[in-house]
Structure formats: C-alpha cells, structure tokens
FIKE-117459 format. One record per atom (N, C-alpha, C, O, CB): x, y, z; residue in three letters. Coordinates in steps of 0.1 Angstrom, whole numbers, padded with zeros to 4 digits, always signed. Glycine has a CB too. Example, Ala and Ser with C-alpha at 12.3 -4.5 7.8 and 13.67 -1.06 7.14 Angstrom:
<atoms>
+0132-0057+0078ALA;+0123-0045+0078ALA;+0132-0033+0078ALA;+0142-0033+0085ALA;+0113-0045+0090ALA;+0128-0022+0071SER;+0137-0011+0071SER;+0129+0000+0079SER;+0134+0011+0080SER;+0141-0006+0057SER;
</atoms>
This chain:
<atoms>
-0795+0156-0406UNK;-0800+0168-0412UNK;-0798+0167-0427UNK;-0786+0165-0431UNK;-0794+0180-0406UNK;-0808+0168-0435UNK;-0806+0166-0449UNK;-0800+0178-0456UNK;-0801+0190-0451UNK;-0820+0164-0456UNK;-0792+0175-0467UNK;-0785+0186-0474UNK;-0795+0193-0484UNK;-0802+0186-0491UNK;-0772+0180-0481UNK;-0795+0206-0483UNK;-0804+0213-0492UNK;-0800+0211-0507UNK;-0788+0208-0510UNK;-0805+0228-0488UNK;-0809+0214-0515UNK;-0806+0214-0530UNK;-0795+0224-0533UNK;-0786+0221-0541UNK;-0819+0217-0538UNK;-0795+0235-0527UNK;-0785+0245-0530UNK;-0772+0240-0526UNK;-0762+0242-0533UNK;-0789+0259-0523UNK;-0771+0235-0514UNK;-0758+0230-0509UNK;-0753+0218-0518UNK;-0741+0218-0521UNK;-0760+0225-0494UNK;-0762+0209-0522UNK;-0758+0198-0531UNK;-0753+0204-0544UNK;-0743+0199-0549UNK;-0770+0189-0533UNK;-0759+0214-0549UNK;-0754+0220-0562UNK;-0741+0226-0560UNK;-0732+0226-0569UNK;-0765+0231-0566UNK;-0738+0233-0549UNK;-0725+0239-0546UNK;-0714+0228-0545UNK;-0704+0230-0551UNK;-0726+0247-0533UNK;-0717+0217-0538UNK;-0708+0206-0537UNK;-0705+0200-0551UNK;-0693+0198-0554UNK;-0713+0195-0527UNK;-0715+0198-0559UNK;-0713+0192-0572UNK;-0705+0202-0581UNK;-0696+0198-0588UNK;-0727+0189-0579UNK;-0708+0215-0580UNK;-0701+0225-0588UNK;-0687+0225-0584UNK;-0678+0226-0593UNK;-0708+0239-0587UNK;-0684+0225-0571UNK;-0670+0225-0566UNK;-0663+0213-0571UNK;-0651+0214-0575UNK;-0670+0225-0551UNK;-0669+0201-0570UNK;-0663+0189-0575UNK;-0660+0189-0590UNK;-0649+0185-0594UNK;-0671+0176-0572UNK;-0669+0195-0598UNK;-0667+0196-0612UNK;-0656+0205-0615UNK;-0647+0203-0623UNK;-0680+0201-0619UNK;-0655+0217-0608UNK;-0644+0226-0610UNK;-0631+0220-0606UNK;-0621+0222-0613UNK;-0647+0239-0601UNK;-0630+0212-0595UNK;-0618+0205-0592UNK;-0613+0196-0603UNK;-0602+0195-0606UNK;-0620+0197-0578UNK;-0623+0188-0608UNK;-0620+0179-0619UNK;-0615+0186-0631UNK;-0605+0182-0637UNK;-0632+0170-0623UNK;-0622+0197-0635UNK;-0617+0205-0646UNK;-0603+0211-0644UNK;-0595+0211-0653UNK;-0628+0217-0649UNK;-0601+0216-0632UNK;-0588+0222-0628UNK;-0577+0211-0629UNK;-0566+0214-0635UNK;-0588+0228-0614UNK;-0580+0199-0624UNK;-0570+0188-0625UNK;-0567+0185-0640UNK;-0556+0182-0644UNK;-0575+0176-0617UNK;-0578+0184-0648UNK;-0577+0181-0662UNK;-0568+0191-0669UNK;-0559+0188-0677UNK;-0591+0180-0668UNK;-0571+0204-0667UNK;-0563+0215-0673UNK;-0549+0214-0669UNK;-0540+0216-0677UNK;-0569+0229-0670UNK;-0546+0212-0656UNK;-0533+0211-0651UNK;-0525+0200-0657UNK;-0514+0201-0661UNK;-0533+0210-0635UNK;-0532+0188-0658UNK;-0526+0177-0665UNK;-0523+0180-0679UNK;-0512+0176-0684UNK;-0535+0164-0664UNK;-0532+0186-0686UNK;-0530+0189-0700UNK;-0518+0199-0702UNK;-0509+0196-0711UNK;-0542+0195-0707UNK;-0517+0209-0694UNK;-0506+0218-0695UNK;-0493+0211-0691UNK;-0483+0214-0698UNK;-0508+0230-0685UNK;-0493+0203-0681UNK;-0481+0196-0678UNK;-0476+0186-0689UNK;-0465+0186-0693UNK;-0483+0188-0664UNK;-0486+0179-0694UNK;-0483+0170-0705UNK;-0478+0177-0717UNK;-0468+0172-0723UNK;-0496+0162-0708UNK;-0484+0188-0721UNK;-0479+0195-0732UNK;-0465+0200-0730UNK;-0457+0200-0739UNK;-0489+0207-0735UNK;-0462+0205-0718UNK;-0449+0211-0715UNK;-0438+0200-0716UNK;-0427+0202-0720UNK;-0448+0217-0702UNK;-0442+0188-0713UNK;-0432+0177-0713UNK;-0429+0173-0728UNK;-0419+0165-0730UNK;-0438+0164-0706UNK;-0436+0178-0737UNK;-0433+0174-0751UNK;-0423+0183-0758UNK;-0421+0182-0770UNK;-0446+0174-0759UNK;-0417+0192-0750UNK;-0407+0201-0756UNK;-0394+0198-0749UNK;-0394+0197-0736UNK;-0412+0216-0754UNK;-0383+0198-0756UNK;-0370+0195-0750UNK;-0359+0200-0759UNK;-0361+0206-0769UNK;-0368+0181-0746UNK;-0347+0198-0754UNK;-0335+0202-0762UNK;-0324+0192-0760UNK;-0324+0184-0750UNK;-0330+0216-0758UNK;-0315+0192-0769UNK;-0303+0183-0769UNK;-0291+0192-0772UNK;-0291+0200-0782UNK;-0305+0171-0780UNK;-0281+0190-0765UNK;-0268+0197-0767UNK;-0261+0190-0779UNK;-0256+0179-0777UNK;-0259+0197-0754UNK;-0262+0196-0791UNK;-0258+0189-0803UNK;-0243+0187-0803UNK;-0238+0177-0808UNK;-0261+0197-0815UNK;-0235+0195-0797UNK;-0220+0193-0796UNK;-0217+0181-0788UNK;-0209+0172-0792UNK;-0213+0206-0790UNK;-0224+0180-0776UNK;-0221+0168-0767UNK;-0227+0155-0774UNK;-0221+0145-0773UNK;-0228+0170-0754UNK;-0238+0157-0781UNK;-0244+0145-0788UNK;-0234+0140-0799UNK;-0231+0128-0799UNK;-0257+0149-0794UNK;-0229+0149-0807UNK;-0221+0145-0818UNK;-0207+0139-0813UNK;-0203+0129-0817UNK;-0218+0156-0828UNK;-0201+0147-0803UNK;-0188+0142-0798UNK;-0189+0130-0790UNK;-0179+0122-0789UNK;-0183+0154-0790UNK;-0201+0127-0784UNK;-0202+0114-0777UNK;-0207+0102-0785UNK;-0209+0091-0779UNK;-0212+0117-0765UNK;-0210+0105-0798UNK;-0215+0094-0806UNK;-0204+0085-0810UNK;-0194+0089-0816UNK;-0222+0100-0819UNK;-0205+0072-0807UNK;-0194+0062-0809UNK;-0191+0061-0824UNK;-0180+0058-0828UNK;-0199+0049-0803UNK;-0201+0062-0832UNK;-0199+0061-0847UNK;-0189+0071-0851UNK;-0180+0068-0859UNK;-0212+0063-0855UNK;-0190+0084-0846UNK;-0181+0094-0850UNK;-0167+0091-0845UNK;-0157+0093-0852UNK;-0186+0108-0844UNK;-0166+0086-0833UNK;-0153+0082-0827UNK;-0146+0072-0836UNK;-0134+0073-0838UNK;-0155+0077-0813UNK;-0154+0062-0840UNK;-0148+0051-0849UNK;-0144+0057-0862UNK;-0133+0054-0867UNK;-0159+0040-0851UNK;-0152+0066-0868UNK;-0148+0072-0881UNK;-0135+0080-0879UNK;-0126+0080-0888UNK;-0159+0081-0887UNK;-0134+0088-0868UNK;-0122+0096-0866UNK;-0110+0087-0864UNK;-0099+0091-0869UNK;-0124+0105-0854UNK;-0112+0076-0857UNK;-0100+0067-0855UNK;-0095+0061-0869UNK;-0083+0060-0871UNK;-0104+0055-0846UNK;-0104+0058-0878UNK;-0100+0053-0891UNK;-0093+0064-0899UNK;-0082+0061-0905UNK;-0112+0048-0899UNK;-0098+0076-0899UNK;-0092+0087-0906UNK;-0079+0091-0900UNK;-0070+0095-0907UNK;-0102+0099-0906UNK;-0078+0090-0887UNK;-0065+0094-0880UNK;-0054+0086-0886UNK;-0043+0092-0888UNK;-0067+0092-0865UNK;-0055+0073-0888UNK;-0045+0065-0893UNK;-0040+0070-0907UNK;-0028+0071-0910UNK;-0049+0050-0894UNK;-0050+0073-0916UNK;-0047+0078-0929UNK;-0040+0091-0929UNK;-0030+0094-0936UNK;-0060+0078-0938UNK;-0045+0100-0921UNK;-0040+0114-0920UNK;-0026+0114-0913UNK;-0017+0121-0917UNK;-0049+0123-0912UNK;-0024+0105-0904UNK;-0010+0103-0898UNK;+0000+0099-0908UNK;+0012+0103-0907UNK;-0011+0093-0886UNK;-0004+0091-0918UNK;+0006+0087-0928UNK;+0011+0099-0936UNK;+0023+0100-0939UNK;+0000+0076-0937UNK;+0002+0108-0939UNK;+0005+0120-0947UNK;+0014+0129-0938UNK;+0024+0134-0943UNK;-0007+0128-0952UNK;+0010+0130-0926UNK;+0018+0139-0916UNK;+0032+0133-0914UNK;+0042+0141-0914UNK;+0011+0140-0903UNK;+0033+0120-0913UNK;+0046+0114-0911UNK;+0055+0116-0923UNK;+0067+0118-0922UNK;+0045+0099-0909UNK;+0049+0116-0935UNK;+0057+0118-0948UNK;+0063+0132-0948UNK;+0074+0135-0951UNK;+0049+0116-0960UNK;+0054+0142-0944UNK;+0059+0156-0943UNK;+0069+0158-0932UNK;+0079+0165-0935UNK;+0047+0165-0940UNK;+0068+0151-0921UNK;+0078+0151-0910UNK;+0091+0146-0915UNK;+0102+0150-0911UNK;+0073+0144-0898UNK;+0090+0135-0923UNK;+0103+0129-0928UNK;+0110+0139-0937UNK;+0122+0140-0936UNK;+0100+0116-0936UNK;+0103+0146-0946UNK;+0109+0156-0954UNK;+0115+0167-0946UNK;+0125+0173-0950UNK;+0099+0161-0965UNK;+0108+0171-0935UNK;+0113+0182-0927UNK;+0126+0177-0920UNK;+0136+0185-0919UNK;+0103+0185-0916UNK;+0127+0165-0916UNK;+0139+0159-0910UNK;+0150+0159-0921UNK;+0162+0163-0918UNK;+0137+0145-0905UNK;+0147+0155-0933UNK;+0157+0155-0944UNK;+0162+0169-0946UNK;+0174+0171-0949UNK;+0151+0148-0956UNK;+0153+0178-0946UNK;+0157+0192-0949UNK;+0167+0197-0938UNK;+0177+0203-0941UNK;+0145+0201-0949UNK;+0164+0193-0925UNK;+0172+0197-0914UNK;+0186+0191-0915UNK;+0196+0198-0913UNK;+0166+0193-0901UNK;+0187+0179-0919UNK;+0200+0172-0921UNK;+0208+0178-0932UNK;+0220+0181-0931UNK;+0198+0157-0924UNK;+0201+0181-0943UNK;+0207+0188-0955UNK;+0213+0202-0951UNK;+0223+0206-0955UNK;+0198+0188-0967UNK;+0205+0209-0943UNK;+0209+0223-0939UNK;+0221+0222-0930UNK;+0229+0232-0930UNK;+0197+0230-0932UNK;+0223+0212-0922UNK;+0234+0211-0913UNK;+0247+0205-0920UNK;+0257+0205-0914UNK;+0230+0203-0901UNK;+0245+0200-0932UNK;+0257+0194-0939UNK;+0267+0205-0942UNK;+0264+0217-0942UNK;+0253+0187-0952UNK;+0280+0201-0944UNK;+0291+0210-0947UNK;+0289+0218-0959UNK;+0292+0230-0959UNK;+0304+0202-0948UNK;+0283+0212-0970UNK;+0281+0219-0982UNK;+0267+0216-0987UNK;+0264+0208-0995UNK;+0291+0214-0993UNK;+0257+0224-0981UNK;+0243+0222-0984UNK;+0240+0225-0999UNK;+0245+0235-1005UNK;+0234+0230-0976UNK;+0233+0216-1005UNK;+0229+0217-1019UNK;+0215+0225-1019UNK;+0205+0219-1017UNK;+0227+0203-1027UNK;+0216+0238-1022UNK;+0204+0246-1021UNK;+0193+0241-1031UNK;+0181+0243-1028UNK;+0207+0260-1024UNK;+0197+0236-1043UNK;+0187+0231-1052UNK;+0179+0220-1046UNK;+0166+0220-1047UNK;+0194+0226-1065UNK;+0186+0210-1041UNK;+0179+0199-1034UNK;+0171+0203-1022UNK;+0160+0199-1020UNK;+0189+0188-1030UNK;+0177+0213-1014UNK;+0170+0217-1002UNK;+0157+0224-1006UNK;+0146+0223-1000UNK;+0179+0227-0994UNK;+0157+0232-1017UNK;+0145+0238-1022UNK;+0135+0228-1026UNK;+0123+0230-1024UNK;+0148+0248-1034UNK;+0139+0217-1033UNK;+0131+0207-1037UNK;+0124+0200-1025UNK;+0112+0197-1025UNK;+0138+0196-1046UNK;+0132+0197-1015UNK;+0127+0191-1003UNK;+0117+0200-0996UNK;+0106+0195-0991UNK;+0139+0187-0993UNK;+0120+0213-0995UNK;+0111+0222-0989UNK;+0098+0223-0997UNK;+0087+0225-0991UNK;+0117+0236-0987UNK;+0098+0222-1010UNK;+0086+0222-1018UNK;+0078+0210-1015UNK;+0066+0211-1015UNK;+0090+0222-1033UNK;+0085+0198-1013UNK;+0077+0186-1009UNK;+0070+0188-0995UNK;+0059+0183-0993UNK;+0087+0174-1008UNK;+0078+0194-0986UNK;+0072+0197-0973UNK;+0059+0205-0974UNK;+0049+0202-0968UNK;+0082+0203-0963UNK;+0061+0216-0982UNK;+0049+0225-0984UNK;+0038+0218-0990UNK;+0026+0219-0986UNK;+0053+0237-0992UNK;+0041+0210-1001UNK;+0030+0202-1008UNK;+0023+0192-0998UNK;+0011+0192-0998UNK;+0036+0195-1020UNK;+0031+0185-0991UNK;+0025+0175-0982UNK;+0017+0182-0970UNK;+0007+0177-0966UNK;+0036+0166-0976UNK;+0022+0193-0966UNK;+0014+0201-0955UNK;+0001+0206-0961UNK;-0009+0205-0954UNK;+0023+0213-0950UNK;+0001+0210-0973UNK;-0011+0214-0980UNK;-0021+0203-0982UNK;-0033+0204-0979UNK;-0008+0221-0993UNK;-0015+0192-0986UNK;-0023+0180-0988UNK;-0030+0175-0975UNK;-0041+0172-0974UNK;-0015+0168-0994UNK;-0022+0176-0964UNK;-0026+0172-0951UNK;-0038+0181-0947UNK;-0048+0176-0942UNK;-0015+0173-0941UNK;-0036+0194-0948UNK;-0047+0204-0945UNK;-0060+0201-0953UNK;-0071+0201-0947UNK;-0042+0218-0947UNK;-0058+0199-0966UNK;-0070+0196-0974UNK;-0077+0183-0970UNK;-0089+0183-0969UNK;-0066+0196-0989UNK;-0069+0173-0968UNK;-0075+0160-0964UNK;-0081+0161-0950UNK;-0092+0155-0948UNK;-0064+0149-0964UNK;-0075+0168-0942UNK;-0081+0170-0928UNK;-0095+0177-0929UNK;-0104+0172-0923UNK;-0071+0178-0919UNK;-0096+0187-0937UNK;-0108+0194-0938UNK;-0119+0186-0945UNK;-0130+0185-0941UNK;-0106+0207-0946UNK;-0114+0179-0956UNK;-0124+0170-0963UNK;-0128+0159-0954UNK;-0140+0155-0954UNK;-0117+0164-0976UNK;-0119+0153-0946UNK;-0122+0142-0937UNK;-0133+0147-0927UNK;-0142+0140-0924UNK;-0110+0137-0930UNK;-0131+0159-0921UNK;-0140+0164-0911UNK;-0154+0166-0917UNK;-0164+0163-0911UNK;-0135+0177-0905UNK;-0154+0172-0929UNK;-0167+0174-0935UNK;-0174+0160-0938UNK;-0186+0159-0936UNK;-0165+0182-0949UNK;-0167+0151-0943UNK;-0172+0138-0946UNK;-0177+0131-0934UNK;-0188+0125-0934UNK;-0162+0129-0954UNK;-0170+0131-0923UNK;-0174+0125-0911UNK;-0187+0132-0906UNK;-0196+0125-0902UNK;-0163+0127-0900UNK;-0187+0145-0906UNK;-0199+0152-0901UNK;-0211+0148-0910UNK;-0222+0146-0904UNK;-0197+0167-0902UNK;-0210+0147-0923UNK;-0221+0143-0931UNK;-0226+0129-0928UNK;-0238+0126-0927UNK;-0217+0144-0946UNK;-0216+0120-0926UNK;-0220+0106-0923UNK;-0227+0105-0909UNK;-0236+0098-0907UNK;-0207+0097-0923UNK;-0221+0113-0899UNK;-0227+0113-0886UNK;-0242+0118-0886UNK;-0250+0112-0881UNK;-0219+0121-0876UNK;-0244+0129-0893UNK;-0257+0135-0893UNK;-0267+0127-0902UNK;-0279+0126-0899UNK;-0257+0149-0899UNK;-0262+0120-0912UNK;-0270+0111-0920UNK;-0275+0100-0911UNK;-0287+0095-0912UNK;-0262+0105-0931UNK;-0268+0095-0901UNK;-0272+0085-0892UNK;-0280+0091-0880UNK;-0289+0084-0875UNK;-0260+0077-0886UNK;-0276+0102-0875UNK;-0282+0108-0863UNK;-0297+0113-0866UNK;-0305+0111-0858UNK;-0274+0120-0858UNK;-0299+0119-0878UNK;-0312+0125-0880UNK;-0323+0114-0879UNK;-0333+0117-0872UNK;-0312+0131-0894UNK;-0323+0103-0885UNK;-0333+0093-0883UNK;-0334+0088-0869UNK;-0345+0086-0864UNK;-0331+0081-0893UNK;-0323+0087-0862UNK;-0323+0082-0848UNK;-0330+0093-0839UNK;-0337+0089-0830UNK;-0309+0079-0843UNK;-0327+0105-0842UNK;-0333+0116-0834UNK;-0348+0116-0836UNK;-0356+0118-0827UNK;-0327+0130-0838UNK;-0352+0114-0849UNK;-0367+0113-0852UNK;-0373+0101-0844UNK;-0384+0103-0839UNK;-0368+0111-0867UNK;-0367+0089-0845UNK;-0372+0078-0838UNK;-0373+0080-0823UNK;-0383+0077-0816UNK;-0363+0065-0840UNK;-0362+0086-0817UNK;-0362+0089-0803UNK;-0373+0098-0799UNK;-0380+0096-0789UNK;-0348+0095-0799UNK;-0375+0109-0807UNK;-0385+0118-0804UNK;-0399+0112-0804UNK;-0408+0115-0796UNK;-0384+0130-0813UNK;-0402+0104-0814UNK;-0415+0097-0815UNK;-0417+0088-0803UNK;-0427+0087-0797UNK;-0416+0089-0828UNK;-0406+0080-0800UNK;-0407+0070-0789UNK;-0410+0077-0776UNK;-0417+0072-0767UNK;-0395+0062-0788UNK;-0405+0089-0774UNK;-0407+0097-0761UNK;-0418+0107-0762UNK;-0420+0115-0753UNK;-0394+0104-0757UNK;-0425+0107-0773UNK;-0436+0116-0776UNK;-0432+0131-0774UNK;-0440+0139-0768UNK;-0448+0113-0766UNK;-0421+0134-0780UNK;-0416+0147-0779UNK;-0420+0154-0792UNK;-0418+0149-0803UNK;-0400+0148-0778UNK;-0427+0165-0791UNK;-0432+0172-0803UNK;-0423+0182-0808UNK;-0423+0185-0820UNK;-0445+0179-0800UNK;-0414+0188-0799UNK;-0404+0198-0804UNK;-0391+0195-0796UNK;-0391+0195-0784UNK;-0409+0212-0801UNK;-0381+0192-0804UNK;-0368+0189-0798UNK;-0358+0199-0805UNK;-0356+0199-0817UNK;-0363+0174-0801UNK;-0353+0208-0797UNK;-0344+0219-0802UNK;-0330+0215-0800UNK;-0326+0209-0789UNK;-0348+0232-0795UNK;-0321+0218-0809UNK;-0307+0216-0808UNK;-0300+0228-0801UNK;-0301+0239-0806UNK;-0301+0213-0822UNK;-0293+0225-0790UNK;-0286+0236-0784UNK;-0271+0233-0787UNK;-0266+0222-0786UNK;-0288+0235-0768UNK;-0264+0244-0791UNK;-0250+0242-0795UNK;-0241+0251-0788UNK;-0229+0252-0791UNK;-0249+0244-0810UNK;-0246+0257-0777UNK;-0237+0266-0769UNK;-0235+0280-0776UNK;-0227+0287-0771UNK;-0224+0259-0767UNK;-0242+0282-0787UNK;-0240+0295-0794UNK;-0253+0303-0794UNK;-0254+0312-0803UNK;-0235+0292-0808UNK;-0261+0301-0784UNK;-0273+0310-0783UNK;-0286+0305-0788UNK;-0296+0312-0788UNK;-0270+0322-0790UNK;-0287+0293-0794UNK;-0300+0288-0799UNK;-0309+0285-0787UNK;-0321+0287-0789UNK;-0298+0276-0808UNK;-0304+0280-0776UNK;-0312+0278-0764UNK;-0304+0285-0753UNK;-0293+0282-0749UNK;-0313+0262-0760UNK;-0310+0296-0749UNK;-0304+0304-0739UNK;-0305+0298-0725UNK;-0296+0300-0717UNK;-0310+0318-0739UNK;-0316+0291-0722UNK;-0317+0284-0710UNK;-0326+0273-0712UNK;-0336+0273-0719UNK;-0323+0294-0699UNK;-0323+0262-0705UNK;-0332+0250-0705UNK;-0331+0243-0692UNK;-0320+0240-0688UNK;-0329+0241-0717UNK;-0342+0240-0686UNK;-0342+0232-0674UNK;-0336+0218-0676UNK;-0338+0213-0687UNK;-0356+0231-0668UNK;-0330+0213-0666UNK;-0324+0200-0667UNK;-0334+0189-0671UNK;-0331+0179-0677UNK;-0317+0196-0654UNK;-0347+0192-0666UNK;-0357+0182-0669UNK;-0361+0182-0684UNK;-0368+0173-0689UNK;-0370+0186-0661UNK;-0357+0192-0692UNK;-0360+0193-0706UNK;-0348+0189-0714UNK;-0348+0188-0727UNK;-0364+0207-0710UNK;-0336+0186-0708UNK;-0324+0182-0715UNK;-0324+0167-0718UNK;-0323+0159-0708UNK;-0311+0186-0707UNK;-0325+0164-0730UNK;-0326+0150-0734UNK;-0312+0145-0740UNK;-0312+0134-0746UNK;-0337+0148-0745UNK;-0302+0152-0738UNK;-0289+0149-0744UNK;-0284+0135-0739UNK;-0281+0127-0748UNK;-0278+0160-0740UNK;-0283+0133-0726UNK;-0278+0120-0722UNK;-0287+0108-0726UNK;-0282+0098-0731UNK;-0277+0120-0706UNK;-0300+0110-0726UNK;-0309+0099-0730UNK;-0307+0097-0745UNK;-0307+0086-0750UNK;-0324+0103-0728UNK;-0306+0108-0753UNK;-0304+0107-0767UNK;-0290+0100-0770UNK;-0290+0091-0779UNK;-0304+0120-0774UNK;-0280+0103-0763UNK;-0267+0097-0765UNK;-0268+0082-0762UNK;-0263+0074-0770UNK;-0256+0103-0756UNK;-0274+0078-0752UNK;-0276+0064-0749UNK;-0284+0057-0760UNK;-0280+0046-0764UNK;-0283+0062-0735UNK;-0294+0063-0765UNK;-0302+0058-0775UNK;-0294+0056-0788UNK;-0294+0045-0794UNK;-0314+0067-0778UNK;-0288+0066-0793UNK;-0281+0065-0806UNK;-0269+0055-0805UNK;-0266+0048-0815UNK;-0276+0079-0810UNK;-0262+0055-0794UNK;-0251+0046-0792UNK;-0256+0031-0791UNK;-0249+0022-0796UNK;-0243+0049-0780UNK;-0268+0029-0785UNK;-0273+0016-0785UNK;-0277+0011-0799UNK;-0277-0001-0802UNK;-0285+0015-0775UNK;-0282+0021-0807UNK;-0286+0017-0821UNK;-0273+0015-0830UNK;-0274+0007-0840UNK;-0294+0029-0827UNK;-0262+0021-0826UNK;-0250+0019-0834UNK;-0244+0005-0830UNK;-0233+0002-0835UNK;-0240+0030-0831UNK;
</atoms>
C-alpha cells in the first residue's frame, strides 16, 4: 500500500523536528560544558611552585625566629641569676621585641611576595588550560560565597592542579 503525500510530509516533518531537537539539545549541552569553576584555595595550596617557594622562605624565616628565641633564652637565664642586671635585661628584651617585629614583617612580606609570584605563574596557565579545554567562563571559587553551588562535573580544580603542576 503506497504512502500518501500527506503521510510522507508528516514523516519528513517529524524527522526534521527530531533533527532540530537533537541539534538544539547538543548546542545547549555544549554551551553548558564551557562554564566551570576552580577552587582557588585548593589550587594555590596544591601548586608545587608555591610549596617550593614556602620551603625556601621557611629556612630564612626560621633563622630570624631562632635568633629571637636565643635572646628569649638569654633573658630567662639573666632573670634567674642571683643579681640580675636590669639594664642588660632591658637591652635583651628590646632585641627580642625587635627580632619579633622583624619576623612578623618578613613573614607578611614573604607571604605577599609568594602570592604575587604564584599568581604571576598561574594566570597564564589558567588561560592556557581554559583555551585547551574550550572553557569560555571559568569562575574562581574561594569558599567565601563567589560560587554558592557547583556541580562536580563543572569543578575543574583537580584537572587544573594536574595541569599547572605538570607545567611547573
């Protein structure tokens, strides 16, 4: 039994609508895949370059801290002596205060410098990663409300960490 023209038109229209529906679904899915987020705290803390910089700075900062600790020990010994020399004790305590202040300043400066160096290296790597994965929008999540929710399928943190550490 031959198919009527009307029936043939209905079948063709149905097939065209199915193809259009599949195309639209694919486009929507593809577009949604181009948006993601990265937990910036995990990214920075897991970056090997940062770990290496911190290890280098730790040695230098420990030297300052040890000097302050030595003066604290000297002060304790002087305070326990039979006839403590308050002039010298005040001088030693002034050294402890000065070294503690220097340590705090150096610690803050060191953290700031490390963060600047890390982000100077991370920013181009993030750009490269996003281009390679055809991500059009990559949002930084820092646990402070910038991304309130993100599906695990949109979380690129681990992939980004692997990428930046392989580049380092």
